[in-house]
PLY file of the C-alpha trace (Angstrom):
ply
format ascii 1.0
element vertex 203
property float x
property float y
property float z
element edge 202
property int vertex1
property int vertex2
end_header
0.00 0.00 0.00
1.18 3.51 -0.75
1.25 5.11 2.70
2.91 8.36 3.74
4.34 9.17 7.16
6.76 11.89 8.24
10.34 10.66 8.68
10.46 11.79 12.32
7.73 9.31 13.23
9.11 6.62 10.94
12.41 6.76 12.84
10.99 7.15 16.36
8.61 4.21 15.91
11.17 1.89 14.34
10.66 -0.77 17.02
6.93 -0.88 16.31
7.37 -1.46 12.57
9.51 -4.51 13.34
7.31 -5.96 16.09
5.44 -9.23 15.39
2.06 -7.65 16.22
2.60 -4.98 13.56
3.38 -7.57 10.91
0.09 -9.31 11.76
-1.72 -5.97 11.72
-0.24 -5.10 8.32
-1.38 -8.42 6.87
-4.89 -7.89 8.25
-5.15 -4.35 6.90
-3.86 -5.28 3.44
-6.40 -8.08 3.25
-9.18 -5.75 4.42
-8.39 -3.25 1.65
-8.37 -6.03 -0.94
-11.88 -6.98 0.17
-12.92 -3.33 0.90
-14.19 -0.77 1.01
-12.07 0.41 3.94
-11.52 3.95 5.18
-9.53 6.13 5.04
-7.89 5.71 1.64
-4.58 3.81 2.02
-2.43 6.90 1.43
-4.20 8.62 4.35
-3.80 5.92 7.02
-0.94 7.80 8.67
-2.08 11.30 7.67
-2.08 12.49 11.30
1.63 11.69 11.54
2.49 13.04 8.11
0.83 16.40 8.80
2.26 16.82 12.31
5.92 15.79 12.73
7.00 14.49 16.12
8.95 17.59 17.10
6.00 19.86 16.20
3.38 18.22 18.43
1.83 20.70 20.87
-1.63 19.19 21.36
-2.95 15.64 21.10
-6.64 14.88 20.52
-7.54 11.22 20.89
-10.39 9.68 18.94
-11.52 6.06 18.67
-12.37 4.88 15.13
-12.18 6.67 11.78
-15.56 7.69 10.37
-17.01 4.68 8.56
-19.23 6.39 5.99
-18.17 6.56 2.32
-15.43 9.14 1.83
-15.71 10.59 5.33
-12.45 9.59 7.02
-9.32 11.46 5.96
-6.84 10.07 8.50
-7.29 12.82 11.10
-9.60 12.10 14.03
-12.92 13.98 13.93
-11.94 15.46 10.53
-13.60 14.98 7.14
-12.37 15.83 3.66
-13.38 19.05 1.95
-16.90 18.85 0.54
-18.03 16.08 2.90
-20.94 16.97 5.24
-19.82 17.32 8.83
-20.78 14.57 11.28
-22.63 15.80 14.40
-19.59 15.33 16.64
-17.53 17.67 14.47
-20.34 20.24 14.40
-20.34 20.18 18.22
-16.57 20.67 18.29
-16.81 23.72 16.04
-19.65 25.12 18.17
-17.44 24.90 21.25
-14.53 26.53 19.43
-16.79 29.33 18.23
-18.11 29.94 21.74
-14.58 30.03 23.15
-13.51 32.49 20.45
-16.46 34.80 21.10
-18.20 34.01 17.84
-21.11 31.76 18.87
-22.84 29.96 16.03
-19.98 30.28 13.56
-19.37 26.98 11.78
-16.68 26.85 9.06
-17.57 25.72 5.57
-15.23 22.72 5.67
-14.73 20.06 8.31
-11.17 19.37 7.16
-8.88 19.76 10.20
-5.65 19.57 8.23
-4.85 23.17 9.21
-5.04 22.17 12.88
-2.64 19.30 12.26
-0.13 21.54 10.53
-0.17 23.86 13.54
0.91 21.07 15.89
-2.30 19.20 16.74
-1.89 15.43 16.49
-5.37 14.19 15.58
-4.95 10.55 16.57
-7.52 7.79 16.38
-6.95 4.66 18.48
-7.56 2.53 15.39
-6.46 3.92 12.05
-8.68 1.94 9.66
-12.29 0.73 9.54
-14.57 -1.20 7.19
-17.28 0.89 5.53
-20.45 1.00 7.65
-18.90 -1.28 10.29
-17.74 0.85 13.25
-15.19 -0.92 15.43
-14.47 -3.52 12.76
-10.67 -3.09 13.00
-10.48 -2.90 16.78
-8.46 -5.54 18.61
-6.18 -6.17 15.62
-3.13 -4.26 16.82
-3.88 -0.63 16.10
-4.53 0.07 19.79
-1.10 -1.32 20.71
0.49 0.87 18.05
-1.28 4.06 19.11
-0.57 3.32 22.79
3.10 3.25 21.78
2.66 6.64 20.12
1.13 8.15 23.26
3.86 6.60 25.44
6.53 8.01 23.15
5.07 11.50 23.51
4.59 11.06 27.23
8.16 9.89 27.88
10.20 11.92 25.40
8.54 15.34 25.52
7.14 17.86 28.00
4.33 20.38 28.01
1.97 18.71 25.54
-1.75 19.34 26.02
-3.73 16.10 25.80
-7.45 16.56 25.10
-9.31 13.41 26.13
-12.97 13.54 25.09
-15.12 10.74 26.42
-14.52 7.64 28.51
-12.60 5.73 25.85
-10.00 8.47 25.37
-9.77 9.03 29.13
-8.98 5.35 29.69
-6.46 5.30 26.85
-4.63 8.30 28.31
-4.73 7.15 31.92
-0.97 6.60 32.07
-0.02 10.09 30.84
2.27 11.80 33.36
0.33 14.81 34.66
3.53 16.28 36.09
4.99 16.56 32.58
1.89 17.32 30.50
-1.48 19.05 30.76
-4.39 16.60 30.49
-7.90 17.98 29.90
-10.91 15.66 29.95
-14.48 16.35 28.86
-17.50 14.39 27.60
-17.33 13.12 24.05
-18.60 15.62 21.44
-21.09 13.15 19.95
-24.81 14.02 20.13
-25.14 11.70 23.13
-22.80 13.92 25.12
-22.64 17.65 25.60
-19.22 19.21 25.86
-20.51 22.00 28.06
-22.16 19.64 30.53
-19.15 19.82 32.80
-16.00 21.84 33.16
-12.79 20.24 31.94
-10.92 18.27 34.59
-7.18 18.20 35.06
0 1
1 2
2 3
3 4
4 5
5 6
6 7
7 8
8 9
9 10
10 11
11 12
12 13
13 14
14 15
15 16
16 17
17 18
18 19
19 20
20 21
21 22
22 23
23 24
24 25
25 26
26 27
27 28
28 29
29 30
30 31
31 32
32 33
33 34
34 35
35 36
36 37
37 38
38 39
39 40
40 41
41 42
42 43
43 44
44 45
45 46
46 47
47 48
48 49
49 50
50 51
51 52
52 53
53 54
54 55
55 56
56 57
57 58
58 59
59 60
60 61
61 62
62 63
63 64
64 65
65 66
66 67
67 68
68 69
69 70
70 71
71 72
72 73
73 74
74 75
75 76
76 77
77 78
78 79
79 80
80 81
81 82
82 83
83 84
84 85
85 86
86 87
87 88
88 89
89 90
90 91
91 92
92 93
93 94
94 95
95 96
96 97
97 98
98 99
99 100
100 101
101 102
102 103
103 104
104 105
105 106
106 107
107 108
108 109
109 110
110 111
111 112
112 113
113 114
114 115
115 116
116 117
117 118
118 119
119 120
120 121
121 122
122 123
123 124
124 125
125 126
126 127
127 128
128 129
129 130
130 131
131 132
132 133
133 134
134 135
135 136
136 137
137 138
138 139
139 140
140 141
141 142
142 143
143 144
144 145
145 146
146 147
147 148
148 149
149 150
150 151
151 152
152 153
153 154
154 155
155 156
156 157
157 158
158 159
159 160
160 161
161 162
162 163
163 164
164 165
165 166
166 167
167 168
168 169
169 170
170 171
171 172
172 173
173 174
174 175
175 176
176 177
177 178
178 179
179 180
180 181
181 182
182 183
183 184
184 185
185 186
186 187
187 188
188 189
189 190
190 191
191 192
192 193
193 194
194 195
195 196
196 197
197 198
198 199
199 200
200 201
201 202
């Protein structure tokens, strides 16, 4: 598969590429794409890492699965490609941003968060691929181990990163983050079943 990933991540994660679990994961993912459809497109699997090099990471937002609708996922958690209607969770995120910026009700025309990524926001899903219309279909295949390694790398080798953990899944995944080295903010998930403003962020 033709995948792209920034060289800083390729080098820092060298042990993961060579691990037996990652070989099994790679075989599974290749087979899934052959039998597709699978999202995001193969070239976008590592888009979060390609857009935000390791030494540029300032903020980490943790998601769970890529969007599973046709053409929605673009490799950045909560983000969709230009021209794709925004899922409700992304609309809620933009509403919160607009309120914080003093412009309530302002929703941008595009839900593509690539500009966030290029400013140092690592938009990381726990699993990086999914079958169309089958949420969670690639869970438990190795992606979680890989993305845990990413979070541990950031936790151990950097300082002062802001981790935004939205919802119980992200909070559990980030439980080991060293609060003495990084700022961890937790809130309800931005999906329609949760309301971001229902509680103040916790630290």
